[in-house]
Structure formats: C-alpha cells, structure tokens
KETORDO-987345 format. One record per atom (N, C-alpha, C, O): residue in three letters; x, y, z. Coordinates in steps of 0.05 Angstrom, whole numbers, padded with zeros to 5 digits, always signed. Layout:
N
AlaXYZ
...
***
This chain:
139
Met-00001+00186-00640
Met-00021+00167-00628
Met+00003+00142-00641
Met+00017+00131-00624
Leu+00006+00135-00663
Leu+00016+00111-00671
Leu+00043+00106-00658
Leu+00049+00082-00653
Lys+00056+00121-00652
Lys+00084+00117-00638
Lys+00076+00105-00608
Lys+00086+00084-00600
Gly+00058+00119-00593
Gly+00050+00110-00568
Gly+00040+00078-00567
Gly+00048+00060-00552
Phe+00019+00079-00592
Phe+00015+00048-00593
Phe+00036+00024-00598
Phe+00037+00001-00591
Arg+00053+00041-00616
Arg+00078+00016-00622
Arg+00095+00014-00595
Arg+00102-00008-00590
Asp+00100+00031-00580
Asp+00116+00034-00555
Asp+00098+00007-00541
Asp+00109-00015-00535
Phe+00072+00013-00536
Phe+00054-00002-00513
Phe+00065-00038-00528
Phe+00076-00058-00518
Ile+00058-00032-00549
Ile+00058-00059-00560
Ile+00082-00075-00565
Ile+00080-00099-00568
Leu+00105-00063-00566
Leu+00135-00069-00564
Leu+00148-00073-00536
Leu+00171-00081-00532
Arg+00130-00067-00517
Arg+00142-00068-00488
Arg+00138-00099-00485
Arg+00120-00112-00494
Gly+00160-00105-00470
Gly+00167-00135-00464
Gly+00146-00157-00451
Gly+00144-00181-00456
Asn+00128-00139-00432
Asn+00110-00154-00415
Asn+00083-00156-00435
Asn+00066-00173-00431
Val+00082-00139-00454
Val+00051-00147-00474
Val+00064-00173-00485
Val+00054-00195-00480
Ile+00087-00171-00501
Ile+00093-00195-00515
Ile+00101-00217-00500
Ile+00103-00238-00513
Glu+00105-00218-00473
Glu+00105-00241-00456
Glu+00076-00252-00447
Glu+00072-00275-00440
Leu+00058-00233-00446
Leu+00030-00238-00442
Leu+00017-00254-00466
Leu+00001-00273-00462
Ala+00025-00243-00492
Ala+00013-00255-00512
Ala+00022-00284-00517
Ala+00008-00302-00525
Val+00049-00285-00513
Val+00055-00320-00508
Val+00046-00331-00497
Val+00041-00354-00505
Ala+00038-00321-00464
Ala+00030-00340-00445
Ala+00001-00346-00451
Ala-00009-00365-00439
Val-00013-00331-00468
Val-00040-00334-00475
Val-00041-00351-00493
Val-00060-00366-00492
Val-00022-00356-00516
Val-00020-00375-00537
Val-00016-00402-00526
Val-00028-00421-00535
Ile+00005-00405-00503
Ile+00011-00432-00495
Ile-00007-00437-00474
Ile-00008-00460-00467
Gly-00022-00420-00462
Gly-00049-00435-00442
Gly-00065-00442-00462
Gly-00075-00465-00458
Thr-00074-00427-00486
Thr-00096-00443-00499
Thr-00085-00466-00510
Thr-00101-00484-00513
Ala-00062-00469-00518
Ala-00053-00499-00528
Ala-00058-00522-00507
Ala-00071-00543-00510
Phe-00045-00512-00480
Phe-00049-00527-00456
Phe-00076-00532-00453
Phe-00083-00555-00446
Thr-00091-00518-00457
Thr-00122-00523-00442
Thr-00130-00547-00467
Thr-00138-00570-00461
Ala-00126-00538-00494
Ala-00132-00564-00509
Ala-00123-00593-00503
Ala-00136-00613-00509
Ile-00097-00591-00491
Ile-00083-00617-00486
Ile-00103-00628-00460
Ile-00114-00650-00461
Val-00107-00611-00437
Val-00122-00621-00415
Val-00154-00627-00422
Val-00165-00646-00411
Thr-00166-00613-00439
Thr-00190-00621-00449
Thr-00197-00647-00459
Thr-00215-00662-00452
Ala-00174-00652-00481
Ala-00175-00675-00489
Ala-00169-00698-00473
Ala-00182-00719-00479
Phe-00151-00698-00454
Phe-00148-00717-00433
Phe-00170-00720-00416
Phe-00178-00742-00409
Ser-00180-00699-00410
Ser-00210-00701-00392
Ser-00233-00714-00412
Ser-00244-00734-00401
Glu-00241-00710-00433
Glu-00258-00719-00451
Glu-00252-00748-00452
Glu-00270-00763-00446
His-00228-00758-00460
His-00224-00785-00470
His-00213-00804-00447
His-00214-00829-00449
Ile-00203-00791-00424
Ile-00198-00816-00404
Ile-00210-00803-00380
Ile-00219-00821-00365
Ile-00214-00783-00371
Ile-00231-00775-00345
Ile-00261-00782-00350
Ile-00273-00796-00334
Asn-00272-00772-00373
Asn-00301-00773-00369
Asn-00307-00807-00374
Asn-00325-00818-00360
Pro-00296-00821-00389
Pro-00305-00849-00390
Pro-00301-00863-00364
Pro-00312-00885-00360
Leu-00287-00851-00348
Leu-00283-00865-00323
Leu-00305-00856-00297
Leu-00314-00870-00279
Ile-00309-00832-00302
Ile-00332-00824-00287
Ile-00361-00837-00300
Ile-00380-00845-00287
Ala-00359-00836-00323
Ala-00389-00846-00334
Ala-00389-00876-00327
Ala-00411-00885-00322
Ser-00367-00893-00325
Ser-00369-00921-00317
Ser-00383-00922-00288
Ser-00398-00940-00283
Ile-00378-00902-00268
Ile-00391-00902-00243
Ile-00415-00901-00245
Ile-00426-00913-00226
Gly-00431-00890-00260
Gly-00461-00891-00267
Gly-00467-00915-00262
Gly-00486-00915-00246
Gly-00458-00939-00271
Gly-00472-00970-00276
Gly-00493-00970-00292
Gly-00505-00952-00302
Gly-00496-00992-00294
Gly-00521-01000-00315
Gly-00507-01002-00343
Gly-00487-00989-00349
Pro-00521-01023-00363
Pro-00508-01026-00389
Pro-00514-01000-00408
Pro-00501-00996-00429
Asp-00533-00983-00399
Asp-00541-00961-00417
Asp-00530-00936-00406
Asp-00546-00918-00403
Val-00502-00931-00399
Val-00496-00912-00382
Val-00486-00886-00406
Val-00468-00891-00422
Ser-00497-00866-00404
Ser-00490-00846-00417
Ser-00475-00820-00400
Ser-00475-00798-00410
Gly-00466-00824-00381
Gly-00451-00805-00360
Gly-00464-00812-00331
Gly-00482-00828-00325
Leu-00449-00796-00316
Leu-00452-00797-00285
Leu-00479-00775-00285
Leu-00473-00751-00286
Gly-00507-00784-00283
Gly-00528-00759-00282
Gly-00556-00773-00286
Gly-00560-00797-00282
Phe-00570-00759-00292
Phe-00600-00769-00294
Phe-00617-00758-00310
Phe-00609-00737-00318
Ser-00640-00766-00321
Ser-00656-00745-00336
Ser-00677-00740-00319
Ser-00687-00757-00303
Ile-00687-00708-00321
Ile-00710-00702-00310
Ile-00733-00717-00319
Ile-00747-00732-00305
Ile-00737-00711-00347
Ile-00759-00733-00357
Ile-00745-00747-00378
Ile-00732-00739-00398
Pro-00752-00774-00366
Pro-00739-00798-00382
Pro-00748-00797-00411
Pro-00771-00793-00420
Gly-00721-00802-00427
Gly-00723-00798-00456
Gly-00717-00778-00471
Gly-00709-00777-00494
Asn-00723-00758-00451
Asn-00713-00731-00466
Asn-00685-00722-00457
Asn-00678-00716-00434
Glu-00668-00723-00481
Glu-00639-00719-00478
Glu-00637-00688-00465
Glu-00623-00683-00445
Ala-00647-00673-00475
Ala-00645-00640-00467
Ala-00651-00638-00435
Ala-00641-00619-00423
Thr-00663-00655-00423
Thr-00663-00656-00389
Thr-00645-00669-00375
Thr-00647-00669-00350
Phe-00626-00683-00387
Phe-00605-00698-00374
Phe-00588-00677-00366
Phe-00579-00658-00378
Leu-00583-00687-00332
Leu-00566-00670-00318
Leu-00539-00686-00315
Leu-00537-00707-00301
Asp-00519-00675-00329
Asp-00494-00694-00331
Asp-00476-00681-00309
Asp-00467-00659-00312
Phe-00473-00698-00286
Phe-00452-00688-00261
Phe-00424-00693-00271
Phe-00405-00681-00262
Gly-00422-00713-00291
Gly-00391-00720-00301
Gly-00380-00702-00312
Gly-00356-00700-00310
Ala-00398-00682-00327
Ala-00386-00664-00345
Ala-00376-00640-00322
Ala-00356-00628-00327
Val-00389-00634-00300
Val-00385-00619-00278
Val-00357-00624-00262
Val-00341-00607-00254
Ile-00357-00654-00260
Ile-00338-00667-00247
Ile-00309-00660-00259
Ile-00288-00653-00248
Thr-00315-00664-00286
Thr-00293-00665-00308
Thr-00283-00630-00308
Thr-00259-00625-00308
Ala-00300-00613-00308
Ala-00291-00589-00312
Ala-00275-00581-00288
Ala-00255-00567-00293
Ala-00281-00588-00263
Ala-00266-00581-00241
Ala-00244-00593-00239
Ala-00225-00583-00228
Ile-00243-00619-00251
Ile-00215-00635-00258
Ile-00194-00615-00272
Ile-00171-00611-00264
Asn-00208-00602-00297
Asn-00195-00592-00316
Asn-00181-00566-00301
Asn-00157-00561-00303
Phe-00199-00552-00289
Phe-00191-00529-00270
Phe-00166-00534-00256
Phe-00145-00521-00258
Leu-00170-00555-00239
Leu-00144-00558-00218
Leu-00125-00563-00236
Leu-00106-00548-00234
Ile-00123-00583-00255
Ile-00098-00591-00273
Ile-00087-00564-00283
Ile-00063-00559-00281
Ile-00105-00548-00294
Ile-00092-00517-00305
Ile-00080-00502-00285
Ile-00058-00492-00288
Ala-00095-00499-00259
Ala-00089-00483-00239
Ala-00062-00493-00230
Ala-00044-00477-00226
Ala-00058-00517-00226
Ala-00033-00531-00213
Ala-00012-00523-00231
Ala+00007-00509-00222
Val-00013-00531-00256
Val+00008-00526-00278
Val+00013-00492-00278
Val+00036-00485-00275
Val-00004-00475-00280
Val-00001-00448-00279
Val+00017-00438-00253
Val+00035-00421-00255
Tyr+00009-00450-00230
Tyr+00020-00444-00210
Tyr+00052-00455-00209
Tyr+00071-00439-00207
Phe+00055-00480-00210
Phe+00080-00494-00208
Phe+00100-00487-00230
Phe+00124-00483-00224
Ile+00089-00485-00259
Ile+00104-00472-00278
Ile+00109-00440-00282
Ile+00130-00432-00291
Leu+00089-00422-00274
Leu+00089-00400-00279
Leu+00096-00383-00247
Leu+00117-00372-00241
Ile+00076-00385-00232
Ile+00077-00369-00206
Ile+00097-00376-00186
Ile+00107-00359-00171
Ala+00102-00399-00184
Ala+00119-00408-00164
Ala+00152-00398-00172
Ala+00166-00389-00154
Pro+00160-00400-00195
Pro+00193-00393-00209
Pro+00190-00366-00206
Pro+00209-00355-00194
Met+00164-00346-00216
Met+00168-00320-00219
Met+00172-00308-00185
Met+00191-00293-00179
Asn+00153-00317-00167
Asn+00159-00311-00137
Asn+00189-00314-00126
Asn+00202-00297-00114
Lys+00194-00344-00136
Lys+00223-00343-00131
Lys+00244-00322-00142
Lys+00262-00313-00127
Leu+00241-00314-00167
Leu+00254-00296-00182
Leu+00257-00273-00169
Leu+00278-00261-00164
Asn+00226-00263-00160
Asn+00226-00235-00148
Asn+00237-00230-00121
Asn+00244-00209-00111
Glu+00237-00259-00110
Glu+00249-00261-00076
Glu+00281-00256-00085
Glu+00293-00238-00073
Leu+00293-00269-00102
Leu+00322-00266-00105
Leu+00326-00239-00111
Leu+00340-00227-00095
Gln+00317-00224-00133
Gln+00317-00201-00145
Gln+00315-00183-00115
Gln+00332-00165-00113
Ala+00298-00187-00096
Ala+00290-00168-00073
Ala+00316-00171-00060
Ala+00327-00149-00058
Arg+00330-00190-00052
Arg+00354-00197-00036
Arg+00377-00180-00048
Arg+00391-00162-00037
Arg+00380-00190-00075
Arg+00401-00168-00088
Arg+00400-00144-00085
Arg+00419-00130-00078
Lys+00371-00133-00091
Lys+00371-00102-00085
Lys+00376-00094-00057
Lys+00387-00073-00052
Gly+00367-00109-00040
Gly+00371-00099-00012
Gly+00400-00097-00006
Gly+00409-00078+00006
Val+00419-00123-00018
Val+00443-00128-00017
Val+00462-00101-00026
Val+00480-00090-00013
Ala+00451-00094-00053
Ala+00464-00073-00061
Ala+00457-00041-00050
Ala+00473-00022-00051
Glu+00433-00042-00043
Glu+00426-00019-00028
Glu+00446-00013-00003
Glu+00459+00007-00001
Glu+00445-00034+00016
Glu+00463-00035+00039
Glu+00491-00026+00029
Glu+00502-00007+00040
Glu+00504-00038+00009
Glu+00528-00031+00001
Glu+00529-00007-00009
Glu+00552+00004-00007
Gly+00509+00010-00020
Gly+00509+00035-00024
Gly+00510+00053-00001
Gly+00521+00075+00002
Gln+00495+00040+00016
Gln+00498+00060+00039
Gln+00518+00062+00056
Gln+00522+00081+00071
Glu+00535+00039+00054
Glu+00557+00036+00068
Glu+00575+00054+00051
Glu+00590+00067+00065
Ala+00577+00058+00025
Ala+00595+00071+00012
Ala+00592+00096+00018
Ala+00611+00110+00026
Ser+00559+00109+00016
Ser+00561+00133+00025
Ser+00566+00145+00056
Ser+00571+00168+00062
Ile+00565+00126+00070
Ile+00575+00130+00101
Ile+00605+00132+00097
Ile+00616+00153+00105
Glu+00620+00115+00086
Glu+00645+00119+00082
Glu+00657+00145+00072
Glu+00676+00157+00083
Ala+00643+00154+00050
Ala+00645+00175+00033
Ala+00643+00196+00047
Ala+00658+00215+00040
Asn+00624+00198+00070
Asn+00618+00220+00090
Asn+00642+00221+00111
Asn+00652+00241+00119
Leu+00648+00199+00118
Leu+00671+00201+00139
Leu+00693+00212+00126
Leu+00703+00232+00136
Leu+00703+00202+00106
Leu+00728+00207+00089
Leu+00726+00241+00079
Leu+00747+00254+00076
Ser+00702+00253+00075
Ser+00704+00280+00075
Ser+00705+00296+00096
Ser+00718+00317+00094
Glu+00694+00288+00116
Glu+00698+00296+00150
Glu+00730+00296+00144
Glu+00742+00317+00137
Ile+00741+00278+00147
Ile+00772+00270+00155
Ile+00784+00290+00141
Ile+00799+00305+00154
Arg+00781+00296+00112
Arg+00793+00313+00095
Arg+00791+00345+00103
Arg+00809+00362+00101
Asp+00762+00349+00112
Asp+00758+00372+00120
Asp+00775+00383+00143
Asp+00787+00405+00141
Leu+00775+00366+00168
Leu+00787+00367+00190
Leu+00820+00374+00191
Leu+00833+00389+00205
Leu+00828+00354+00165
Leu+00862+00359+00158
Leu+00864+00387+00142
Leu+00885+00400+00143
Lys+00846+00393+00132
Lys+00848+00420+00121
Lys+00852+00445+00143
Lys+00869+00462+00144
Glu+00831+00440+00161
Glu+00829+00460+00177
Glu+00852+00455+00200
Glu+00857+00475+00214
Gln+00864+00437+00204
Gln+00888+00438+00221
Gln+00908+00445+00204
Gln+00923+00459+00217
Arg+00915+00443+00182
Arg+00941+00455+00166
Arg+00929+00485+00159
Arg+00942+00498+00144
Gly+00906+00496+00168
Gly+00903+00524+00164
Gly+00894+00535+00136
Gly+00892+00559+00131
Thr+00890+00516+00119
Thr+00887+00521+00096
Thr+00854+00532+00090
Thr+00847+00547+00072
Gly+00837+00522+00108
Gly+00809+00527+00111
Gly+00794+00508+00094
Gly+00809+00496+00079
Val+00765+00501+00091
Val+00756+00490+00077
Val+00737+00508+00053
Val+00724+00528+00056
Asn+00742+00492+00029
Asn+00731+00508+00004
Asn+00701+00504+00004
Asn+00687+00514-00013
***
C-alpha cells in the first residue's frame, strides 16, 4: 500500500502539478496586489464625488453592510483575465506546441519504421526467391 502511494507521489506529473500550484498561488498574490493597489483606486475614482468609497452604492444610506461594490466585481474579472492570459501564454500554448512537435516526430518515426518493415519484407521475399532458384528450398 505504501509502495503504491510512493510511486504515485514520485510520478513526474504529480510533482509538476505541485510546483504549478505553488507558482500559481504566488502569481495570484502578485495579481491581487496589483489589482488592489492600482486597479481598484482607478475604478473607485470613476465613481466621482469627494467621498468616494468605490464604484457602487449603498442600498441603505449610511449602512456599510448594504454597499454594492461594483468595483470589486470588475477587479475580480480583471484578475481572472490576467491570470488566465498568463496561464495560457506561459503554460498552455508552449505545451500545445511541444505536443505538436512530438506528434510530428512520432509520425516521422512511424513512417520510417513502416518503410523499414516494407524493405525488410521485400528483402525477405528476394532471399526466398533466390533460395528457390538455387534449389535449396525455403527453411
């Protein structure tokens, strides 16, 4: 039971996944800080007025718990787009390209393997025909 668990943990893709999660978490912290300290103030400034607490409004004036903060939703959407773009361009696109190159190489190797087997078959037939012509027979 422990051997199976060890084999699972030491598998390459599990370790790569763990590294990706750690890097993703660190990158998310960077994007969140960027959004909170740069994007949020820009969005809050759109609200206008001297007492701006964000892009939104209070359902019950004076009650902070009823404030609908549209700026936070916009910021979350921007966070998502930034993280999705980085994941796509840093991880997905290169992996797709690598898989495509490997598929091409595999296809070329298979074609070469098929040609070799066709050549081997032809050479075997020629050998057999030569043996028959000499009268030794085929073994």
